[in-house]
PDB file of all heavy atoms in Angstrom:
ATOM      1  N   MET A   1      20.103 221.391  61.874  1.00  0.00           N
ATOM      2  CA  MET A   1      19.755 222.331  62.925  1.00  0.00           C
ATOM      3  C   MET A   1      19.808 223.812  62.338  1.00  0.00           C
ATOM      4  O   MET A   1      19.045 224.620  62.707  1.00  0.00           O
ATOM      5  CB  MET A   1      20.692 222.187  63.985  1.00  0.00           C
ATOM      6  CG  MET A   1      20.270 222.950  65.246  1.00  0.00           C
ATOM      7  SD  MET A   1      21.296 222.666  66.744  1.00  0.00           S
ATOM      8  CE  MET A   1      20.788 221.014  67.202  1.00  0.00           C
ATOM      9  N   LEU A   2      20.841 223.977  61.368  1.00  0.00           N
ATOM     10  CA  LEU A   2      20.853 225.254  60.762  1.00  0.00           C
ATOM     11  C   LEU A   2      19.680 225.593  59.895  1.00  0.00           C
ATOM     12  O   LEU A   2      19.134 226.707  60.035  1.00  0.00           O
ATOM     13  CB  LEU A   2      22.100 225.342  59.884  1.00  0.00           C
ATOM     14  CG  LEU A   2      23.423 225.446  60.600  1.00  0.00           C
ATOM     15  CD1 LEU A   2      24.656 225.274  59.732  1.00  0.00           C
ATOM     16  CD2 LEU A   2      23.562 226.679  61.455  1.00  0.00           C
ATOM     17  N   VAL A   3      19.167 224.642  59.199  1.00  0.00           N
ATOM     18  CA  VAL A   3      18.068 224.823  58.334  1.00  0.00           C
ATOM     19  C   VAL A   3      16.855 225.093  59.168  1.00  0.00           C
ATOM     20  O   VAL A   3      15.989 226.059  58.897  1.00  0.00           O
ATOM     21  CB  VAL A   3      17.832 223.639  57.341  1.00  0.00           C
ATOM     22  CG1 VAL A   3      16.455 223.719  56.651  1.00  0.00           C
ATOM     23  CG2 VAL A   3      19.017 223.454  56.519  1.00  0.00           C
ATOM     24  N   LEU A   4      16.587 224.336  60.217  1.00  0.00           N
ATOM     25  CA  LEU A   4      15.397 224.606  61.125  1.00  0.00           C
ATOM     26  C   LEU A   4      15.507 225.944  61.701  1.00  0.00           C
ATOM     27  O   LEU A   4      14.544 226.669  61.798  1.00  0.00           O
ATOM     28  CB  LEU A   4      15.364 223.487  62.173  1.00  0.00           C
ATOM     29  CG  LEU A   4      14.210 223.588  63.131  1.00  0.00           C
ATOM     30  CD1 LEU A   4      12.935 223.380  62.454  1.00  0.00           C
ATOM     31  CD2 LEU A   4      14.425 222.495  64.170  1.00  0.00           C
ATOM     32  N   GLY A   5      16.683 226.409  62.129  1.00  0.00           N
ATOM     33  CA  GLY A   5      16.900 227.624  62.709  1.00  0.00           C
ATOM     34  C   GLY A   5      16.433 228.800  61.712  1.00  0.00           C
ATOM     35  O   GLY A   5      15.766 229.732  62.076  1.00  0.00           O
ATOM     36  N   VAL A   6      16.945 228.637  60.449  1.00  0.00           N
ATOM     37  CA  VAL A   6      16.611 229.661  59.453  1.00  0.00           C
ATOM     38  C   VAL A   6      14.991 229.658  59.191  1.00  0.00           C
ATOM     39  O   VAL A   6      14.377 230.743  59.030  1.00  0.00           O
ATOM     40  CB  VAL A   6      17.312 229.330  58.103  1.00  0.00           C
ATOM     41  CG1 VAL A   6      16.753 230.176  57.044  1.00  0.00           C
ATOM     42  CG2 VAL A   6      18.734 229.585  58.279  1.00  0.00           C
ATOM     43  N   ILE A   7      14.451 228.512  59.077  1.00  0.00           N
ATOM     44  CA  ILE A   7      12.953 228.357  58.841  1.00  0.00           C
ATOM     45  C   ILE A   7      12.205 229.120  60.035  1.00  0.00           C
ATOM     46  O   ILE A   7      11.331 229.875  59.835  1.00  0.00           O
ATOM     47  CB  ILE A   7      12.464 226.924  58.745  1.00  0.00           C
ATOM     48  CG1 ILE A   7      13.085 226.400  57.390  1.00  0.00           C
ATOM     49  CG2 ILE A   7      11.074 226.730  58.763  1.00  0.00           C
ATOM     50  CD1 ILE A   7      12.928 224.887  57.193  1.00  0.00           C
ATOM     51  N   LEU A   8      12.556 228.750  61.297  1.00  0.00           N
ATOM     52  CA  LEU A   8      11.818 229.377  62.329  1.00  0.00           C
ATOM     53  C   LEU A   8      12.115 230.826  62.456  1.00  0.00           C
ATOM     54  O   LEU A   8      11.196 231.541  62.826  1.00  0.00           O
ATOM     55  CB  LEU A   8      12.314 228.720  63.721  1.00  0.00           C
ATOM     56  CG  LEU A   8      11.806 227.350  63.931  1.00  0.00           C
ATOM     57  CD1 LEU A   8      12.318 226.687  65.236  1.00  0.00           C
ATOM     58  CD2 LEU A   8      10.307 227.250  63.929  1.00  0.00           C
ATOM     59  N   LEU A   9      13.309 231.383  62.156  1.00  0.00           N
ATOM     60  CA  LEU A   9      13.654 232.748  62.048  1.00  0.00           C
ATOM     61  C   LEU A   9      12.787 233.465  61.113  1.00  0.00           C
ATOM     62  O   LEU A   9      12.161 234.440  61.335  1.00  0.00           O
ATOM     63  CB  LEU A   9      15.139 232.951  61.874  1.00  0.00           C
ATOM     64  CG  LEU A   9      15.634 234.358  61.836  1.00  0.00           C
ATOM     65  CD1 LEU A   9      15.526 234.851  63.200  1.00  0.00           C
ATOM     66  CD2 LEU A   9      17.067 234.326  61.397  1.00  0.00           C
ATOM     67  N   LEU A  10      12.715 232.921  59.911  1.00  0.00           N
ATOM     68  CA  LEU A  10      11.890 233.523  58.893  1.00  0.00           C
ATOM     69  C   LEU A  10      10.403 233.487  59.228  1.00  0.00           C
ATOM     70  O   LEU A  10       9.696 234.466  58.979  1.00  0.00           O
ATOM     71  CB  LEU A  10      12.071 232.778  57.476  1.00  0.00           C
ATOM     72  CG  LEU A  10      13.478 233.038  56.878  1.00  0.00           C
ATOM     73  CD1 LEU A  10      13.530 232.169  55.606  1.00  0.00           C
ATOM     74  CD2 LEU A  10      13.625 234.472  56.612  1.00  0.00           C
ATOM     75  N   LEU A  11       9.943 232.415  59.825  1.00  0.00           N
ATOM     76  CA  LEU A  11       8.530 232.341  60.224  1.00  0.00           C
ATOM     77  C   LEU A  11       8.212 233.350  61.337  1.00  0.00           C
ATOM     78  O   LEU A  11       7.205 234.004  61.300  1.00  0.00           O
ATOM     79  CB  LEU A  11       8.118 230.935  60.716  1.00  0.00           C
ATOM     80  CG  LEU A  11       7.877 229.913  59.567  1.00  0.00           C
ATOM     81  CD1 LEU A  11       7.641 228.578  60.234  1.00  0.00           C
ATOM     82  CD2 LEU A  11       6.785 230.308  58.726  1.00  0.00           C
ATOM     83  N   GLY A  12       9.129 233.414  62.247  1.00  0.00           N
ATOM     84  CA  GLY A  12       8.905 234.450  63.265  1.00  0.00           C
ATOM     85  C   GLY A  12       8.888 235.866  62.801  1.00  0.00           C
ATOM     86  O   GLY A  12       8.214 236.648  63.292  1.00  0.00           O
ATOM     87  N   ILE A  13       9.835 236.171  61.768  1.00  0.00           N
ATOM     88  CA  ILE A  13       9.756 237.587  61.201  1.00  0.00           C
ATOM     89  C   ILE A  13       8.395 237.799  60.405  1.00  0.00           C
ATOM     90  O   ILE A  13       7.778 238.841  60.487  1.00  0.00           O
ATOM     91  CB  ILE A  13      10.956 237.750  60.355  1.00  0.00           C
ATOM     92  CG1 ILE A  13      12.198 237.826  61.152  1.00  0.00           C
ATOM     93  CG2 ILE A  13      10.825 238.958  59.530  1.00  0.00           C
ATOM     94  CD1 ILE A  13      13.508 237.743  60.502  1.00  0.00           C
ATOM     95  N   LEU A  14       8.053 236.794  59.583  1.00  0.00           N
ATOM     96  CA  LEU A  14       6.944 236.939  58.712  1.00  0.00           C
ATOM     97  C   LEU A  14       5.659 236.961  59.437  1.00  0.00           C
ATOM     98  O   LEU A  14       4.757 237.769  59.132  1.00  0.00           O
ATOM     99  CB  LEU A  14       6.886 235.873  57.680  1.00  0.00           C
ATOM    100  CG  LEU A  14       7.953 235.882  56.592  1.00  0.00           C
ATOM    101  CD1 LEU A  14       7.929 234.703  55.725  1.00  0.00           C
ATOM    102  CD2 LEU A  14       7.911 237.193  55.802  1.00  0.00           C
ATOM    103  N   LEU A  15       5.544 236.139  60.448  1.00  0.00           N
ATOM    104  CA  LEU A  15       4.269 236.039  61.238  1.00  0.00           C
ATOM    105  C   LEU A  15       4.254 236.968  62.432  1.00  0.00           C
ATOM    106  O   LEU A  15       3.257 237.012  63.215  1.00  0.00           O
ATOM    107  CB  LEU A  15       4.047 234.541  61.696  1.00  0.00           C
ATOM    108  CG  LEU A  15       3.890 233.566  60.590  1.00  0.00           C
ATOM    109  CD1 LEU A  15       3.757 232.147  61.135  1.00  0.00           C
ATOM    110  CD2 LEU A  15       2.648 233.917  59.673  1.00  0.00           C
ATOM    111  N   ASN A  16       5.398 237.603  62.679  1.00  0.00           N
ATOM    112  CA  ASN A  16       5.373 238.485  63.828  1.00  0.00           C
ATOM    113  C   ASN A  16       5.282 237.816  65.236  1.00  0.00           C
ATOM    114  O   ASN A  16       4.563 238.252  66.108  1.00  0.00           O
ATOM    115  CB  ASN A  16       4.555 239.754  63.721  1.00  0.00           C
ATOM    116  CG  ASN A  16       5.000 240.891  64.582  1.00  0.00           C
ATOM    117  OD1 ASN A  16       6.185 240.939  65.063  1.00  0.00           O
ATOM    118  ND2 ASN A  16       4.207 241.817  64.735  1.00  0.00           N
ATOM    119  N   VAL A  17       5.875 236.601  65.260  1.00  0.00           N
ATOM    120  CA  VAL A  17       5.842 235.823  66.565  1.00  0.00           C
ATOM    121  C   VAL A  17       7.168 235.851  67.127  1.00  0.00           C
ATOM    122  O   VAL A  17       8.124 235.207  66.623  1.00  0.00           O
ATOM    123  CB  VAL A  17       5.275 234.395  66.206  1.00  0.00           C
ATOM    124  CG1 VAL A  17       5.281 233.566  67.471  1.00  0.00           C
ATOM    125  CG2 VAL A  17       3.974 234.399  65.505  1.00  0.00           C
ATOM    126  N   SER A  18       7.331 236.419  68.263  1.00  0.00           N
ATOM    127  CA  SER A  18       8.661 236.627  68.875  1.00  0.00           C
ATOM    128  C   SER A  18       9.298 235.372  69.360  1.00  0.00           C
ATOM    129  O   SER A  18      10.506 235.272  69.345  1.00  0.00           O
ATOM    130  CB  SER A  18       8.591 237.699  69.981  1.00  0.00           C
ATOM    131  OG  SER A  18       7.747 237.237  71.020  1.00  0.00           O
ATOM    132  N   ILE A  19       8.502 234.390  69.851  1.00  0.00           N
ATOM    133  CA  ILE A  19       9.068 233.227  70.404  1.00  0.00           C
ATOM    134  C   ILE A  19       9.750 232.394  69.233  1.00  0.00           C
ATOM    135  O   ILE A  19      10.789 231.747  69.425  1.00  0.00           O
ATOM    136  CB  ILE A  19       8.024 232.387  71.218  1.00  0.00           C
ATOM    137  CG1 ILE A  19       8.722 231.211  71.923  1.00  0.00           C
ATOM    138  CG2 ILE A  19       6.941 231.818  70.246  1.00  0.00           C
ATOM    139  CD1 ILE A  19       9.551 231.671  73.065  1.00  0.00           C
ATOM    140  N   LEU A  20       9.033 232.399  68.026  1.00  0.00           N
ATOM    141  CA  LEU A  20       9.731 231.710  66.907  1.00  0.00           C
ATOM    142  C   LEU A  20      10.981 232.393  66.516  1.00  0.00           C
ATOM    143  O   LEU A  20      12.032 231.715  66.087  1.00  0.00           O
ATOM    144  CB  LEU A  20       8.762 231.610  65.775  1.00  0.00           C
ATOM    145  CG  LEU A  20       7.493 230.684  65.910  1.00  0.00           C
ATOM    146  CD1 LEU A  20       6.696 230.770  64.612  1.00  0.00           C
ATOM    147  CD2 LEU A  20       8.001 229.343  66.133  1.00  0.00           C
ATOM    148  N   TYR A  21      11.052 233.640  66.501  1.00  0.00           N
ATOM    149  CA  TYR A  21      12.246 234.441  66.279  1.00  0.00           C
ATOM    150  C   TYR A  21      13.281 234.122  67.193  1.00  0.00           C
ATOM    151  O   TYR A  21      14.417 233.892  66.720  1.00  0.00           O
ATOM    152  CB  TYR A  21      11.850 235.893  66.332  1.00  0.00           C
ATOM    153  CG  TYR A  21      12.937 236.878  65.922  1.00  0.00           C
ATOM    154  CD1 TYR A  21      13.282 237.047  64.560  1.00  0.00           C
ATOM    155  CD2 TYR A  21      13.595 237.650  66.859  1.00  0.00           C
ATOM    156  CE1 TYR A  21      14.313 237.942  64.229  1.00  0.00           C
ATOM    157  CE2 TYR A  21      14.572 238.479  66.572  1.00  0.00           C
ATOM    158  CZ  TYR A  21      14.966 238.646  65.210  1.00  0.00           C
ATOM    159  OH  TYR A  21      15.935 239.495  64.940  1.00  0.00           O
ATOM    160  N   THR A  22      13.015 234.050  68.485  1.00  0.00           N
ATOM    161  CA  THR A  22      14.010 233.877  69.482  1.00  0.00           C
ATOM    162  C   THR A  22      14.546 232.391  69.332  1.00  0.00           C
ATOM    163  O   THR A  22      15.816 232.150  69.391  1.00  0.00           O
ATOM    164  CB  THR A  22      13.390 233.963  70.904  1.00  0.00           C
ATOM    165  OG1 THR A  22      12.941 235.293  70.962  1.00  0.00           O
ATOM    166  CG2 THR A  22      14.523 233.818  71.937  1.00  0.00           C
ATOM    167  N   ILE A  23      13.674 231.357  69.152  1.00  0.00           N
ATOM    168  CA  ILE A  23      14.184 229.983  68.985  1.00  0.00           C
ATOM    169  C   ILE A  23      15.032 229.819  67.767  1.00  0.00           C
ATOM    170  O   ILE A  23      15.978 229.078  67.776  1.00  0.00           O
ATOM    171  CB  ILE A  23      12.916 229.069  69.049  1.00  0.00           C
ATOM    172  CG1 ILE A  23      12.254 229.115  70.421  1.00  0.00           C
ATOM    173  CG2 ILE A  23      13.333 227.723  68.680  1.00  0.00           C
ATOM    174  CD1 ILE A  23      10.984 228.340  70.543  1.00  0.00           C
ATOM    175  N   GLY A  24      14.558 230.551  66.620  1.00  0.00           N
ATOM    176  CA  GLY A  24      15.359 230.484  65.414  1.00  0.00           C
ATOM    177  C   GLY A  24      16.783 230.987  65.635  1.00  0.00           C
ATOM    178  O   GLY A  24      17.701 230.310  65.066  1.00  0.00           O
ATOM    179  N   ILE A  25      16.894 232.190  66.274  1.00  0.00           N
ATOM    180  CA  ILE A  25      18.257 232.590  66.698  1.00  0.00           C
ATOM    181  C   ILE A  25      19.034 231.659  67.364  1.00  0.00           C
ATOM    182  O   ILE A  25      20.221 231.329  67.098  1.00  0.00           O
ATOM    183  CB  ILE A  25      18.136 233.955  67.256  1.00  0.00           C
ATOM    184  CG1 ILE A  25      17.622 234.973  66.288  1.00  0.00           C
ATOM    185  CG2 ILE A  25      19.564 234.392  67.774  1.00  0.00           C
ATOM    186  CD1 ILE A  25      17.397 236.380  66.911  1.00  0.00           C
ATOM    187  N   ILE A  26      18.517 231.097  68.435  1.00  0.00           N
ATOM    188  CA  ILE A  26      19.218 230.124  69.279  1.00  0.00           C
ATOM    189  C   ILE A  26      19.610 228.854  68.541  1.00  0.00           C
ATOM    190  O   ILE A  26      20.846 228.459  68.558  1.00  0.00           O
ATOM    191  CB  ILE A  26      18.313 229.676  70.461  1.00  0.00           C
ATOM    192  CG1 ILE A  26      18.100 230.923  71.351  1.00  0.00           C
ATOM    193  CG2 ILE A  26      18.870 228.559  71.270  1.00  0.00           C
ATOM    194  CD1 ILE A  26      17.076 230.651  72.468  1.00  0.00           C
ATOM    195  N   LEU A  27      18.702 228.384  67.652  1.00  0.00           N
ATOM    196  CA  LEU A  27      19.055 227.133  66.853  1.00  0.00           C
ATOM    197  C   LEU A  27      20.241 227.537  65.840  1.00  0.00           C
ATOM    198  O   LEU A  27      21.019 226.664  65.533  1.00  0.00           O
ATOM    199  CB  LEU A  27      17.843 226.658  66.197  1.00  0.00           C
ATOM    200  CG  LEU A  27      16.815 225.820  67.051  1.00  0.00           C
ATOM    201  CD1 LEU A  27      15.739 225.403  66.278  1.00  0.00           C
ATOM    202  CD2 LEU A  27      17.621 224.740  67.646  1.00  0.00           C
ATOM    203  N   LEU A  28      20.063 228.731  65.312  1.00  0.00           N
ATOM    204  CA  LEU A  28      21.221 229.105  64.290  1.00  0.00           C
ATOM    205  C   LEU A  28      22.552 229.228  64.915  1.00  0.00           C
ATOM    206  O   LEU A  28      23.529 228.680  64.414  1.00  0.00           O
ATOM    207  CB  LEU A  28      20.807 230.530  63.739  1.00  0.00           C
ATOM    208  CG  LEU A  28      19.957 230.530  62.510  1.00  0.00           C
ATOM    209  CD1 LEU A  28      19.628 231.957  62.105  1.00  0.00           C
ATOM    210  CD2 LEU A  28      20.587 229.785  61.398  1.00  0.00           C
ATOM    211  N   VAL A  29      22.606 229.735  66.120  1.00  0.00           N
ATOM    212  CA  VAL A  29      23.860 229.879  66.949  1.00  0.00           C
ATOM    213  C   VAL A  29      24.393 228.553  67.290  1.00  0.00           C
ATOM    214  O   VAL A  29      25.586 228.142  67.035  1.00  0.00           O
ATOM    215  CB  VAL A  29      23.704 230.808  68.087  1.00  0.00           C
ATOM    216  CG1 VAL A  29      24.895 230.749  68.992  1.00  0.00           C
ATOM    217  CG2 VAL A  29      23.358 232.160  67.660  1.00  0.00           C
ATOM    218  N   VAL A  30      23.536 227.659  67.812  1.00  0.00           N
ATOM    219  CA  VAL A  30      23.963 226.346  68.219  1.00  0.00           C
ATOM    220  C   VAL A  30      24.349 225.498  67.006  1.00  0.00           C
ATOM    221  O   VAL A  30      25.458 224.738  67.089  1.00  0.00           O
ATOM    222  CB  VAL A  30      22.868 225.600  69.061  1.00  0.00           C
ATOM    223  CG1 VAL A  30      23.168 224.152  69.279  1.00  0.00           C
ATOM    224  CG2 VAL A  30      22.672 226.298  70.357  1.00  0.00           C
ATOM    225  N   GLY A  31      23.654 225.575  65.972  1.00  0.00           N
ATOM    226  CA  GLY A  31      23.934 224.792  64.830  1.00  0.00           C
ATOM    227  C   GLY A  31      25.290 225.276  64.146  1.00  0.00           C
ATOM    228  O   GLY A  31      26.113 224.551  63.739  1.00  0.00           O
ATOM    229  N   ALA A  32      25.594 226.609  64.175  1.00  0.00           N
ATOM    230  CA  ALA A  32      26.748 227.122  63.654  1.00  0.00           C
ATOM    231  C   ALA A  32      27.984 226.716  64.529  1.00  0.00           C
ATOM    232  O   ALA A  32      29.051 226.333  64.000  1.00  0.00           O
ATOM    233  CB  ALA A  32      26.717 228.625  63.581  1.00  0.00           C
ATOM    234  N   VAL A  33      27.801 226.724  65.794  1.00  0.00           N
ATOM    235  CA  VAL A  33      28.888 226.288  66.677  1.00  0.00           C
ATOM    236  C   VAL A  33      29.248 224.798  66.444  1.00  0.00           C
ATOM    237  O   VAL A  33      30.371 224.302  66.257  1.00  0.00           O
ATOM    238  CB  VAL A  33      28.555 226.582  68.179  1.00  0.00           C
ATOM    239  CG1 VAL A  33      29.514 225.849  69.077  1.00  0.00           C
ATOM    240  CG2 VAL A  33      28.591 227.990  68.465  1.00  0.00           C
ATOM    241  N   LEU A  34      28.166 223.955  66.376  1.00  0.00           N
ATOM    242  CA  LEU A  34      28.390 222.502  66.161  1.00  0.00           C
ATOM    243  C   LEU A  34      28.935 222.252  64.757  1.00  0.00           C
ATOM    244  O   LEU A  34      29.801 221.417  64.604  1.00  0.00           O
ATOM    245  CB  LEU A  34      27.017 221.760  66.344  1.00  0.00           C
ATOM    246  CG  LEU A  34      26.467 221.621  67.765  1.00  0.00           C
ATOM    247  CD1 LEU A  34      25.146 221.008  67.743  1.00  0.00           C
ATOM    248  CD2 LEU A  34      27.474 220.960  68.666  1.00  0.00           C
ATOM    249  N   PHE A  35      28.550 223.025  63.848  1.00  0.00           N
ATOM    250  CA  PHE A  35      29.073 222.860  62.463  1.00  0.00           C
ATOM    251  C   PHE A  35      30.562 223.191  62.449  1.00  0.00           C
ATOM    252  O   PHE A  35      31.406 222.484  61.795  1.00  0.00           O
ATOM    253  CB  PHE A  35      28.286 223.719  61.381  1.00  0.00           C
ATOM    254  CG  PHE A  35      28.856 223.552  60.092  1.00  0.00           C
ATOM    255  CD1 PHE A  35      28.547 222.518  59.312  1.00  0.00           C
ATOM    256  CD2 PHE A  35      29.621 224.579  59.548  1.00  0.00           C
ATOM    257  CE1 PHE A  35      29.117 222.374  58.042  1.00  0.00           C
ATOM    258  CE2 PHE A  35      30.002 224.528  58.183  1.00  0.00           C
ATOM    259  CZ  PHE A  35      29.808 223.363  57.481  1.00  0.00           C
ATOM    260  N   ILE A  36      30.968 224.284  63.066  1.00  0.00           N
ATOM    261  CA  ILE A  36      32.340 224.771  63.120  1.00  0.00           C
ATOM    262  C   ILE A  36      33.241 223.726  63.789  1.00  0.00           C
ATOM    263  O   ILE A  36      34.289 223.434  63.343  1.00  0.00           O
ATOM    264  CB  ILE A  36      32.445 226.125  63.664  1.00  0.00           C
ATOM    265  CG1 ILE A  36      31.850 227.202  62.703  1.00  0.00           C
ATOM    266  CG2 ILE A  36      33.922 226.457  63.982  1.00  0.00           C
ATOM    267  CD1 ILE A  36      31.655 228.498  63.294  1.00  0.00           C
ATOM    268  N   LEU A  37      32.678 223.251  64.999  1.00  0.00           N
ATOM    269  CA  LEU A  37      33.483 222.285  65.756  1.00  0.00           C
ATOM    270  C   LEU A  37      33.685 221.024  64.988  1.00  0.00           C
ATOM    271  O   LEU A  37      34.717 220.345  64.997  1.00  0.00           O
ATOM    272  CB  LEU A  37      32.814 221.983  67.058  1.00  0.00           C
ATOM    273  CG  LEU A  37      32.959 223.078  68.106  1.00  0.00           C
ATOM    274  CD1 LEU A  37      32.149 222.684  69.365  1.00  0.00           C
ATOM    275  CD2 LEU A  37      34.382 223.379  68.534  1.00  0.00           C
ATOM    276  N   GLY A  38      32.567 220.531  64.272  1.00  0.00           N
ATOM    277  CA  GLY A  38      32.641 219.334  63.524  1.00  0.00           C
ATOM    278  C   GLY A  38      33.560 219.430  62.306  1.00  0.00           C
ATOM    279  O   GLY A  38      34.237 218.517  61.861  1.00  0.00           O
ATOM    280  N   SER A  39      33.573 220.586  61.690  1.00  0.00           N
ATOM    281  CA  SER A  39      34.408 220.777  60.476  1.00  0.00           C
ATOM    282  C   SER A  39      35.890 220.956  60.714  1.00  0.00           C
ATOM    283  O   SER A  39      36.677 220.672  59.739  1.00  0.00           O
ATOM    284  CB  SER A  39      33.821 221.921  59.672  1.00  0.00           C
ATOM    285  OG  SER A  39      33.967 223.129  60.311  1.00  0.00           O
ATOM    286  N   VAL A  40      36.252 221.301  61.927  1.00  0.00           N
ATOM    287  CA  VAL A  40      37.706 221.523  62.173  1.00  0.00           C
ATOM    288  C   VAL A  40      38.262 220.169  62.782  1.00  0.00           C
ATOM    289  O   VAL A  40      39.363 220.086  63.128  1.00  0.00           O
ATOM    290  CB  VAL A  40      37.978 222.619  63.194  1.00  0.00           C
ATOM    291  CG1 VAL A  40      37.702 223.932  62.516  1.00  0.00           C
ATOM    292  CG2 VAL A  40      37.299 222.415  64.479  1.00  0.00           C
ATOM    293  N   GLY A  41      37.331 219.086  62.798  1.00  0.00           N
ATOM    294  CA  GLY A  41      37.860 217.826  63.233  1.00  0.00           C
ATOM    295  C   GLY A  41      37.811 217.547  64.787  1.00  0.00           C
ATOM    296  O   GLY A  41      38.173 216.531  65.262  1.00  0.00           O
ATOM    297  N   ARG A  42      37.186 218.503  65.507  1.00  0.00           N
ATOM    298  CA  ARG A  42      37.158 218.382  66.953  1.00  0.00           C
ATOM    299  C   ARG A  42      35.953 217.523  67.313  1.00  0.00           C
ATOM    300  O   ARG A  42      34.822 217.759  66.733  1.00  0.00           O
ATOM    301  CB  ARG A  42      36.986 219.744  67.566  1.00  0.00           C
ATOM    302  CG  ARG A  42      36.990 219.698  69.122  1.00  0.00           C
ATOM    303  CD  ARG A  42      37.004 221.129  69.604  1.00  0.00           C
ATOM    304  NE  ARG A  42      36.792 221.048  71.064  1.00  0.00           N
ATOM    305  CZ  ARG A  42      37.849 220.996  71.905  1.00  0.00           C
ATOM    306  NH1 ARG A  42      39.087 220.825  71.505  1.00  0.00           N
ATOM    307  NH2 ARG A  42      37.668 221.045  73.166  1.00  0.00           N
ATOM    308  N   PRO A  43      36.107 216.404  68.001  1.00  0.00           N
ATOM    309  CA  PRO A  43      34.998 215.612  68.400  1.00  0.00           C
ATOM    310  C   PRO A  43      33.922 216.256  69.220  1.00  0.00           C
ATOM    311  O   PRO A  43      34.289 217.068  70.164  1.00  0.00           O
ATOM    312  CB  PRO A  43      35.586 214.512  69.217  1.00  0.00           C
ATOM    313  CG  PRO A  43      37.039 214.631  69.172  1.00  0.00           C
ATOM    314  CD  PRO A  43      37.326 215.980  68.630  1.00  0.00           C
ATOM    315  N   VAL A  44      32.673 216.146  68.794  1.00  0.00           N
ATOM    316  CA  VAL A  44      31.550 216.873  69.515  1.00  0.00           C
ATOM    317  C   VAL A  44      30.657 215.578  70.059  1.00  0.00           C
ATOM    318  O   VAL A  44      30.088 214.872  69.321  1.00  0.00           O
ATOM    319  CB  VAL A  44      30.724 217.630  68.536  1.00  0.00           C
ATOM    320  CG1 VAL A  44      29.485 218.225  69.338  1.00  0.00           C
ATOM    321  CG2 VAL A  44      31.457 218.765  68.034  1.00  0.00           C
ATOM    322  N   GLY A  45      30.619 215.503  71.399  1.00  0.00           N
ATOM    323  CA  GLY A  45      29.872 214.381  71.950  1.00  0.00           C
ATOM    324  C   GLY A  45      30.454 213.018  71.625  1.00  0.00           C
ATOM    325  O   GLY A  45      29.681 212.111  71.507  1.00  0.00           O
ATOM    326  N   GLY A  46      31.720 212.942  71.473  1.00  0.00           N
ATOM    327  CA  GLY A  46      32.407 211.639  71.050  1.00  0.00           C
ATOM    328  C   GLY A  46      32.420 211.319  69.700  1.00  0.00           C
ATOM    329  O   GLY A  46      32.853 210.290  69.251  1.00  0.00           O
ATOM    330  N   ARG A  47      31.891 212.156  68.782  1.00  0.00           N
ATOM    331  CA  ARG A  47      31.805 211.894  67.356  1.00  0.00           C
ATOM    332  C   ARG A  47      32.592 212.979  66.632  1.00  0.00           C
ATOM    333  O   ARG A  47      32.689 214.145  67.086  1.00  0.00           O
ATOM    334  CB  ARG A  47      30.423 211.858  66.869  1.00  0.00           C
ATOM    335  CG  ARG A  47      29.708 210.827  67.501  1.00  0.00           C
ATOM    336  CD  ARG A  47      28.185 210.859  67.050  1.00  0.00           C
ATOM    337  NE  ARG A  47      27.492 209.795  67.583  1.00  0.00           N
ATOM    338  CZ  ARG A  47      26.345 209.335  67.074  1.00  0.00           C
ATOM    339  NH1 ARG A  47      25.893 209.844  65.954  1.00  0.00           N
ATOM    340  NH2 ARG A  47      25.597 208.320  67.643  1.00  0.00           N
ATOM    341  N   LYS A  48      33.135 212.653  65.471  1.00  0.00           N
ATOM    342  CA  LYS A  48      33.783 213.690  64.660  1.00  0.00           C
ATOM    343  C   LYS A  48      32.747 214.654  64.046  1.00  0.00           C
ATOM    344  O   LYS A  48      33.046 215.738  63.793  1.00  0.00           O
ATOM    345  CB  LYS A  48      34.562 212.995  63.564  1.00  0.00           C
ATOM    346  CG  LYS A  48      35.823 212.449  64.083  1.00  0.00           C
ATOM    347  CD  LYS A  48      36.982 212.658  63.104  1.00  0.00           C
ATOM    348  CE  LYS A  48      38.142 212.140  63.684  1.00  0.00           C
ATOM    349  NZ  LYS A  48      39.267 212.974  63.379  1.00  0.00           N
ATOM    350  N   HIS A  49      31.509 214.152  63.808  1.00  0.00           N
ATOM    351  CA  HIS A  49      30.487 215.061  63.301  1.00  0.00           C
ATOM    352  C   HIS A  49      29.299 214.963  64.253  1.00  0.00           C
ATOM    353  O   HIS A  49      29.129 213.969  64.921  1.00  0.00           O
ATOM    354  CB  HIS A  49      30.056 214.626  61.977  1.00  0.00           C
ATOM    355  CG  HIS A  49      31.116 214.599  60.917  1.00  0.00           C
ATOM    356  ND1 HIS A  49      31.685 215.654  60.274  1.00  0.00           N
ATOM    357  CD2 HIS A  49      31.844 213.564  60.414  1.00  0.00           C
ATOM    358  CE1 HIS A  49      32.627 215.348  59.490  1.00  0.00           C
ATOM    359  NE2 HIS A  49      32.767 214.054  59.523  1.00  0.00           N
ATOM    360  N   TYR A  50      28.594 216.053  64.387  1.00  0.00           N
ATOM    361  CA  TYR A  50      27.501 216.105  65.310  1.00  0.00           C
ATOM    362  C   TYR A  50      26.259 215.373  64.772  1.00  0.00           C
ATOM    363  O   TYR A  50      25.259 215.149  65.603  1.00  0.00           O
ATOM    364  CB  TYR A  50      27.199 217.471  65.844  1.00  0.00           C
ATOM    365  CG  TYR A  50      26.416 218.286  64.842  1.00  0.00           C
ATOM    366  CD1 TYR A  50      25.052 218.439  65.032  1.00  0.00           C
ATOM    367  CD2 TYR A  50      27.168 219.143  63.922  1.00  0.00           C
ATOM    368  CE1 TYR A  50      24.382 219.256  64.022  1.00  0.00           C
ATOM    369  CE2 TYR A  50      26.400 219.858  63.096  1.00  0.00           C
ATOM    370  CZ  TYR A  50      24.996 220.057  63.165  1.00  0.00           C
ATOM    371  OH  TYR A  50      24.356 220.715  62.348  1.00  0.00           O
ATOM    372  N   TRP A  51      26.086 215.060  63.456  1.00  0.00           N
ATOM    373  CA  TRP A  51      24.869 214.568  62.991  1.00  0.00           C
ATOM    374  C   TRP A  51      25.010 212.986  62.930  1.00  0.00           C
ATOM    375  O   TRP A  51      26.026 212.355  62.943  1.00  0.00           O
ATOM    376  CB  TRP A  51      24.487 215.084  61.660  1.00  0.00           C
ATOM    377  CG  TRP A  51      25.445 214.861  60.653  1.00  0.00           C
ATOM    378  CD1 TRP A  51      25.671 213.805  59.817  1.00  0.00           C
ATOM    379  CD2 TRP A  51      26.488 215.855  60.246  1.00  0.00           C
ATOM    380  NE1 TRP A  51      26.658 214.041  58.926  1.00  0.00           N
ATOM    381  CE2 TRP A  51      27.276 215.205  59.191  1.00  0.00           C
ATOM    382  CE3 TRP A  51      26.981 217.002  60.796  1.00  0.00           C
ATOM    383  CZ2 TRP A  51      28.314 215.814  58.652  1.00  0.00           C
ATOM    384  CZ3 TRP A  51      28.045 217.639  60.174  1.00  0.00           C
ATOM    385  CH2 TRP A  51      28.709 217.090  59.127  1.00  0.00           C
TER     386      TRP A  51
END
């Protein structure tokens, strides 16, 4: 999710498409939160890792 967020963010900036930029930021934030929760051992959705 983090990688997809970065790709969409870069595409949004390079192509000047604001919806890709916005979706990229949202995916980056959600991916970072899930990564942090998973790495501290807190179960996310009943699993230790979200993937």
